[in-house]
GUGUNU-206504 format. One record per residue: z, x, y of N, C-alpha, C, O, CB in turn; residue in three letters. Coordinates in nm, 3 decimals, padded with zeros to 5 digits, always signed. Glycine has a CB too. Example, Ala and Ser with C-alpha at 12.3 -4.5 7.8 and 13.67 -1.06 7.14 Angstrom:
2
<drendo <+00.780,+01.319,-00.569>,<+00.780,+01.230,-00.450>,<+00.780,+01.320,-00.330>,<+00.846,+01.424,-00.332>,<+00.905,+01.131,-00.447>,ALA>
<drendo <+00.708,+01.285,-00.225>,<+00.714,+01.367,-00.106>,<+00.787,+01.290,+00.003>,<+00.804,+01.341,+00.114>,<+00.572,+01.408,-00.060>,SER>
! end
This chain:
85
<drendo <+00.416,+00.018,+03.163>,<+00.531,-00.066,+03.185>,<+00.658,+00.018,+03.171>,<+00.669,+00.101,+03.080>,<+00.532,-00.185,+03.087>,UNK>
<drendo <+00.751,-00.004,+03.259>,<+00.880,+00.065,+03.253>,<+00.986,-00.034,+03.206>,<+00.980,-00.153,+03.237>,<+00.917,+00.126,+03.390>,UNK>
<drendo <+01.082,+00.017,+03.133>,<+01.187,-00.067,+03.079>,<+01.321,-00.005,+03.115>,<+01.352,+00.107,+03.073>,<+01.172,-00.084,+02.926>,UNK>
<drendo <+01.402,-00.077,+03.191>,<+01.537,-00.032,+03.225>,<+01.633,-00.091,+03.122>,<+01.627,-00.211,+03.093>,<+01.578,-00.075,+03.372>,UNK>
<drendo <+01.720,-00.009,+03.067>,<+01.807,-00.054,+02.960>,<+01.953,-00.025,+02.992>,<+01.984,+00.069,+03.065>,<+01.769,+00.013,+02.828>,UNK>
<drendo <+02.045,-00.108,+02.937>,<+02.187,-00.080,+02.957>,<+02.234,+00.027,+02.858>,<+02.199,+00.024,+02.740>,<+02.270,-00.208,+02.941>,UNK>
<drendo <+02.314,+00.119,+02.908>,<+02.370,+00.226,+02.825>,<+02.516,+00.245,+02.861>,<+02.558,+00.212,+02.973>,<+02.290,+00.360,+02.844>,UNK>
<drendo <+02.595,+00.298,+02.767>,<+02.737,+00.323,+02.793>,<+02.757,+00.469,+02.831>,<+02.707,+00.559,+02.763>,<+02.824,+00.287,+02.668>,UNK>
<drendo <+02.830,+00.491,+02.939>,<+02.863,+00.627,+02.983>,<+02.971,+00.682,+02.891>,<+03.077,+00.621,+02.875>,<+02.909,+00.630,+03.133>,UNK>
<drendo <+02.945,+00.798,+02.830>,<+03.042,+00.858,+02.737>,<+03.111,+00.980,+02.795>,<+03.226,+01.009,+02.759>,<+02.972,+00.896,+02.609>,UNK>
<drendo <+03.044,+01.053,+02.883>,<+03.102,+01.175,+02.941>,<+03.051,+01.189,+03.084>,<+02.931,+01.174,+03.110>,<+03.065,+01.303,+02.856>,UNK>
<drendo <+03.140,+01.217,+03.177>,<+03.100,+01.251,+03.314>,<+03.081,+01.402,+03.322>,<+03.168,+01.478,+03.277>,<+03.205,+01.201,+03.419>,UNK>
<drendo <+02.970,+01.445,+03.378>,<+02.937,+01.587,+03.388>,<+02.933,+01.628,+03.535>,<+02.944,+01.543,+03.624>,<+02.802,+01.617,+03.318>,UNK>
<drendo <+02.918,+01.756,+03.559>,<+02.905,+01.806,+03.695>,<+02.772,+01.761,+03.757>,<+02.683,+01.714,+03.686>,<+02.915,+01.961,+03.697>,UNK>
<drendo <+02.761,+01.777,+03.888>,<+02.637,+01.752,+03.962>,<+02.586,+01.609,+03.946>,<+02.466,+01.587,+03.931>,<+02.531,+01.849,+03.916>,UNK>
<drendo <+02.677,+01.511,+03.951>,<+02.642,+01.369,+03.944>,<+02.560,+01.335,+03.819>,<+02.469,+01.253,+03.825>,<+02.564,+01.329,+04.068>,UNK>
<drendo <+02.594,+01.397,+03.709>,<+02.528,+01.373,+03.581>,<+02.627,+01.309,+03.485>,<+02.749,+01.319,+03.503>,<+02.472,+01.506,+03.521>,UNK>
<drendo <+02.574,+01.242,+03.383>,<+02.659,+01.183,+03.280>,<+02.585,+01.188,+03.147>,<+02.462,+01.191,+03.142>,<+02.698,+01.037,+03.315>,UNK>
<drendo <+02.663,+01.189,+03.040>,<+02.607,+01.170,+02.907>,<+02.624,+01.023,+02.874>,<+02.729,+00.965,+02.898>,<+02.677,+01.263,+02.799>,UNK>
<drendo <+02.518,+00.964,+02.819>,<+02.522,+00.823,+02.784>,<+02.488,+00.807,+02.636>,<+02.439,+00.899,+02.570>,<+02.424,+00.741,+02.873>,UNK>
<drendo <+02.515,+00.685,+02.585>,<+02.483,+00.655,+02.446>,<+02.432,+00.513,+02.437>,<+02.486,+00.422,+02.501>,<+02.606,+00.675,+02.352>,UNK>
<drendo <+02.327,+00.494,+02.359>,<+02.277,+00.361,+02.325>,<+02.217,+00.368,+02.186>,<+02.133,+00.454,+02.158>,<+02.172,+00.310,+02.430>,UNK>
<drendo <+02.259,+00.278,+02.099>,<+02.205,+00.274,+01.964>,<+02.223,+00.402,+01.886>,<+02.141,+00.433,+01.800>,<+02.061,+00.241,+01.969>,UNK>
<drendo <+02.328,+00.477,+01.915>,<+02.353,+00.603,+01.846>,<+02.280,+00.722,+01.905>,<+02.300,+00.835,+01.860>,<+02.315,+00.590,+01.703>,UNK>
<drendo <+02.197,+00.699,+02.004>,<+02.121,+00.806,+02.069>,<+02.193,+00.845,+02.197>,<+02.230,+00.759,+02.277>,<+01.974,+00.763,+02.098>,UNK>
<drendo <+02.212,+00.975,+02.218>,<+02.277,+01.026,+02.339>,<+02.172,+01.093,+02.426>,<+02.075,+01.152,+02.377>,<+02.392,+01.126,+02.304>,UNK>
<drendo <+02.194,+01.082,+02.556>,<+02.102,+01.144,+02.651>,<+02.179,+01.175,+02.778>,<+02.296,+01.137,+02.792>,<+01.981,+01.051,+02.681>,UNK>
<drendo <+02.116,+01.244,+02.870>,<+02.178,+01.278,+02.999>,<+02.104,+01.204,+03.109>,<+01.982,+01.195,+03.108>,<+02.176,+01.433,+03.024>,UNK>
<drendo <+02.181,+01.150,+03.204>,<+02.123,+01.077,+03.317>,<+02.186,+01.123,+03.447>,<+02.287,+01.194,+03.447>,<+02.142,+00.925,+03.299>,UNK>
<drendo <+02.126,+01.082,+03.557>,<+02.180,+01.109,+03.689>,<+02.261,+00.989,+03.737>,<+02.220,+00.874,+03.717>,<+02.067,+01.142,+03.789>,UNK>
<drendo <+02.374,+01.015,+03.801>,<+02.456,+00.912,+03.864>,<+02.444,+00.916,+04.016>,<+02.523,+00.854,+04.087>,<+02.602,+00.929,+03.824>,UNK>
<drendo <+02.345,+00.988,+04.067>,<+02.332,+01.011,+04.211>,<+02.316,+00.882,+04.292>,<+02.347,+00.881,+04.412>,<+02.213,+01.101,+04.237>,UNK>
<drendo <+02.270,+00.774,+04.230>,<+02.246,+00.650,+04.304>,<+02.362,+00.551,+04.297>,<+02.357,+00.447,+04.363>,<+02.122,+00.584,+04.252>,UNK>
<drendo <+02.466,+00.582,+04.219>,<+02.582,+00.493,+04.205>,<+02.711,+00.568,+04.231>,<+02.725,+00.684,+04.194>,<+02.586,+00.430,+04.064>,UNK>
<drendo <+02.806,+00.501,+04.295>,<+02.938,+00.559,+04.316>,<+03.038,+00.498,+04.219>,<+03.023,+00.383,+04.177>,<+02.985,+00.536,+04.462>,UNK>
<drendo <+03.139,+00.575,+04.183>,<+03.252,+00.523,+04.108>,<+03.227,+00.491,+03.963>,<+03.300,+00.410,+03.905>,<+03.300,+00.405,+04.172>,UNK>
<drendo <+03.127,+00.551,+03.901>,<+03.101,+00.527,+03.759>,<+03.207,+00.600,+03.677>,<+03.241,+00.714,+03.705>,<+02.958,+00.573,+03.719>,UNK>
<drendo <+03.260,+00.532,+03.574>,<+03.364,+00.589,+03.489>,<+03.317,+00.588,+03.343>,<+03.227,+00.513,+03.306>,<+03.497,+00.511,+03.504>,UNK>
<drendo <+03.381,+00.673,+03.263>,<+03.355,+00.673,+03.119>,<+03.385,+00.533,+03.066>,<+03.487,+00.472,+03.099>,<+03.442,+00.782,+03.045>,UNK>
<drendo <+03.294,+00.483,+02.982>,<+03.308,+00.349,+02.926>,<+03.230,+00.243,+03.000>,<+03.208,+00.134,+02.947>,<+03.452,+00.311,+02.922>,UNK>
<drendo <+03.189,+00.272,+03.124>,<+03.108,+00.177,+03.199>,<+02.970,+00.164,+03.135>,<+02.918,+00.259,+03.077>,<+03.095,+00.221,+03.347>,UNK>
<drendo <+02.912,+00.045,+03.148>,<+02.772,+00.024,+03.114>,<+02.693,+00.031,+03.243>,<+02.732,-00.027,+03.344>,<+02.750,-00.112,+03.040>,UNK>
<drendo <+02.581,+00.101,+03.239>,<+02.492,+00.111,+03.353>,<+02.350,+00.081,+03.307>,<+02.315,+00.098,+03.191>,<+02.501,+00.251,+03.420>,UNK>
<drendo <+02.268,+00.036,+03.403>,<+02.125,+00.020,+03.378>,<+02.059,+00.151,+03.419>,<+02.085,+00.204,+03.527>,<+02.064,-00.104,+03.458>,UNK>
<drendo <+01.974,+00.202,+03.331>,<+01.906,+00.329,+03.357>,<+01.757,+00.305,+03.370>,<+01.696,+00.237,+03.287>,<+01.936,+00.432,+03.246>,UNK>
<drendo <+01.701,+00.361,+03.474>,<+01.556,+00.357,+03.493>,<+01.511,+00.495,+03.538>,<+01.564,+00.551,+03.634>,<+01.515,+00.247,+03.599>,UNK>
<drendo <+01.415,+00.549,+03.468>,<+01.358,+00.680,+03.501>,<+01.464,+00.789,+03.509>,<+01.454,+00.880,+03.591>,<+01.283,+00.672,+03.633>,UNK>
<drendo <+01.567,+00.779,+03.424>,<+01.670,+00.881,+03.419>,<+01.782,+00.867,+03.519>,<+01.871,+00.952,+03.524>,<+01.607,+01.011,+03.438>,UNK>
<drendo <+01.781,+00.760,+03.599>,<+01.884,+00.736,+03.699>,<+01.959,+00.607,+03.668>,<+01.898,+00.504,+03.638>,<+01.823,+00.730,+03.840>,UNK>
<drendo <+02.091,+00.612,+03.677>,<+02.171,+00.489,+03.670>,<+02.145,+00.414,+03.801>,<+02.164,+00.469,+03.909>,<+02.325,+00.520,+03.650>,UNK>
<drendo <+02.101,+00.287,+03.790>,<+02.066,+00.212,+03.910>,<+02.157,+00.091,+03.934>,<+02.156,+00.033,+04.042>,<+01.923,+00.165,+03.901>,UNK>
<drendo <+02.237,+00.053,+03.833>,<+02.330,-00.060,+03.850>,<+02.435,-00.054,+03.741>,<+02.412,+00.001,+03.633>,<+02.254,-00.195,+03.845>,UNK>
<drendo <+02.551,-00.111,+03.771>,<+02.660,-00.120,+03.674>,<+02.661,-00.262,+03.618>,<+02.640,-00.358,+03.692>,<+02.799,-00.083,+03.740>,UNK>
<drendo <+02.687,-00.276,+03.487>,<+02.695,-00.407,+03.421>,<+02.834,-00.426,+03.363>,<+02.902,-00.329,+03.328>,<+02.589,-00.420,+03.311>,UNK>
<drendo <+02.877,-00.552,+03.352>,<+03.001,-00.574,+03.278>,<+02.969,-00.568,+03.128>,<+02.853,-00.582,+03.088>,<+03.066,-00.712,+03.316>,UNK>
<drendo <+03.070,-00.547,+03.048>,<+03.053,-00.524,+02.904>,<+02.980,-00.640,+02.837>,<+02.888,-00.619,+02.759>,<+03.189,-00.501,+02.837>,UNK>
<drendo <+03.021,-00.764,+02.868>,<+02.960,-00.881,+02.803>,<+02.811,-00.890,+02.833>,<+02.731,-00.917,+02.744>,<+03.030,-01.010,+02.850>,UNK>
<drendo <+02.773,-00.866,+02.959>,<+02.632,-00.872,+02.996>,<+02.552,-00.761,+02.928>,<+02.441,-00.784,+02.881>,<+02.617,-00.862,+03.148>,UNK>
<drendo <+02.608,-00.641,+02.922>,<+02.539,-00.530,+02.857>,<+02.519,-00.558,+02.708>,<+02.410,-00.536,+02.655>,<+02.618,-00.400,+02.876>,UNK>
<drendo <+02.623,-00.605,+02.641>,<+02.613,-00.634,+02.497>,<+02.513,-00.747,+02.471>,<+02.440,-00.743,+02.372>,<+02.750,-00.670,+02.439>,UNK>
<drendo <+02.510,-00.846,+02.558>,<+02.415,-00.956,+02.546>,<+02.272,-00.903,+02.559>,<+02.184,-00.942,+02.481>,<+02.442,-01.065,+02.652>,UNK>
<drendo <+02.248,-00.816,+02.656>,<+02.115,-00.759,+02.676>,<+02.072,-00.674,+02.558>,<+01.958,-00.683,+02.513>,<+02.113,-00.676,+02.803>,UNK>
<drendo <+02.163,-00.590,+02.506>,<+02.129,-00.506,+02.391>,<+02.100,-00.592,+02.268>,<+02.012,-00.558,+02.189>,<+02.244,-00.409,+02.362>,UNK>
<drendo <+02.174,-00.701,+02.251>,<+02.147,-00.793,+02.138>,<+02.008,-00.855,+02.152>,<+01.939,-00.874,+02.052>,<+02.256,-00.905,+02.132>,UNK>
<drendo <+01.967,-00.885,+02.275>,<+01.833,-00.940,+02.296>,<+01.725,-00.838,+02.260>,<+01.621,-00.875,+02.204>,<+01.816,-00.983,+02.442>,UNK>
<drendo <+01.748,-00.710,+02.291>,<+01.652,-00.607,+02.250>,<+01.641,-00.603,+02.097>,<+01.531,-00.592,+02.044>,<+01.695,-00.469,+02.304>,UNK>
<drendo <+01.754,-00.611,+02.027>,<+01.752,-00.614,+01.881>,<+01.675,-00.735,+01.830>,<+01.597,-00.725,+01.735>,<+01.895,-00.614,+01.825>,UNK>
<drendo <+01.697,-00.850,+01.893>,<+01.629,-00.974,+01.852>,<+01.478,-00.963,+01.874>,<+01.400,-01.005,+01.789>,<+01.685,-01.094,+01.931>,UNK>
<drendo <+01.438,-00.906,+01.986>,<+01.295,-00.887,+02.014>,<+01.233,-00.796,+01.909>,<+01.126,-00.825,+01.856>,<+01.274,-00.829,+02.156>,UNK>
<drendo <+01.300,-00.686,+01.879>,<+01.249,-00.591,+01.780>,<+01.233,-00.659,+01.643>,<+01.133,-00.640,+01.575>,<+01.342,-00.470,+01.768>,UNK>
<drendo <+01.333,-00.738,+01.604>,<+01.325,-00.808,+01.476>,<+01.210,-00.909,+01.477>,<+01.140,-00.924,+01.378>,<+01.458,-00.880,+01.444>,UNK>
<drendo <+01.192,-00.977,+01.588>,<+01.088,-01.079,+01.599>,<+00.948,-01.018,+01.584>,<+00.860,-01.077,+01.521>,<+01.099,-01.153,+01.733>,UNK>
<drendo <+00.928,-00.901,+01.642>,<+00.795,-00.839,+01.633>,<+00.782,-00.751,+01.509>,<+00.678,-00.690,+01.485>,<+00.768,-00.755,+01.758>,UNK>
<drendo <+00.890,-00.745,+01.429>,<+00.883,-00.669,+01.305>,<+00.881,-00.519,+01.324>,<+00.826,-00.446,+01.242>,<+00.764,-00.709,+01.228>,UNK>
<drendo <+00.940,-00.474,+01.432>,<+00.944,-00.331,+01.463>,<+01.088,-00.286,+01.476>,<+01.175,-00.367,+01.510>,<+00.865,-00.300,+01.593>,UNK>
<drendo <+01.115,-00.158,+01.450>,<+01.250,-00.108,+01.476>,<+01.276,-00.104,+01.627>,<+01.182,-00.102,+01.706>,<+01.269,+00.033,+01.413>,UNK>
<drendo <+01.403,-00.102,+01.664>,<+01.440,-00.104,+01.806>,<+01.378,+00.011,+01.884>,<+01.345,-00.005,+02.001>,<+01.591,-00.100,+01.820>,UNK>
<drendo <+01.360,+00.129,+01.820>,<+01.304,+00.241,+01.895>,<+01.158,+00.217,+01.935>,<+01.104,+00.291,+02.017>,<+01.313,+00.368,+01.813>,UNK>
<drendo <+01.094,+00.114,+01.878>,<+00.959,+00.079,+01.922>,<+00.962,+00.021,+02.063>,<+00.861,+00.026,+02.134>,<+00.895,-00.021,+01.825>,UNK>
<drendo <+01.077,-00.036,+02.104>,<+01.090,-00.090,+02.239>,<+01.120,+00.018,+02.340>,<+01.073,+00.012,+02.454>,<+01.199,-00.195,+02.242>,UNK>
<drendo <+01.197,+00.117,+02.299>,<+01.235,+00.225,+02.390>,<+01.281,+00.343,+02.305>,<+01.356,+00.322,+02.209>,<+01.347,+00.180,+02.492>,UNK>
<drendo <+01.240,+00.463,+02.335>,<+01.275,+00.579,+02.251>,<+01.426,+00.610,+02.248>,<+01.471,+00.685,+02.161>,<+01.200,+00.701,+02.301>,UNK>
<drendo <+01.506,+00.554,+02.341>,<+01.649,+00.582,+02.338>,<+01.721,+00.504,+02.231>,<+01.835,+00.536,+02.198>,<+01.710,+00.552,+02.472>,UNK>
<drendo <+01.657,+00.401,+02.176>,<+01.719,+00.327,+02.065>,<+01.695,+00.405,+01.937>,<+01.587,+00.460,+01.916>,<+01.664,+00.181,+02.054>,UNK>
<drendo <+01.796,+00.408,+01.852>,<+01.777,+00.480,+01.725>,<+01.704,+00.394,+01.625>,<+01.679,+00.438,+01.512>,<+01.911,+00.526,+01.666>,UNK>
! end
């Protein structure tokens, strides 16, 4: 099963790359599939590629649901996805 998660873009890099952050974890992704991404935007990432842009409220709502799911199953958030701390 694959899980696409919302992440915040923190740094724009060369070659259509960006640094992102979610749950205190930073990683690098490709922006090759989206135009006009800016620092501070939330994007959905799947397989290392940003595939859609989200508004802040929707992204925060989705991340809160991941936290709720983790609490419900009695696991830390990183059990849902390794990018969560």
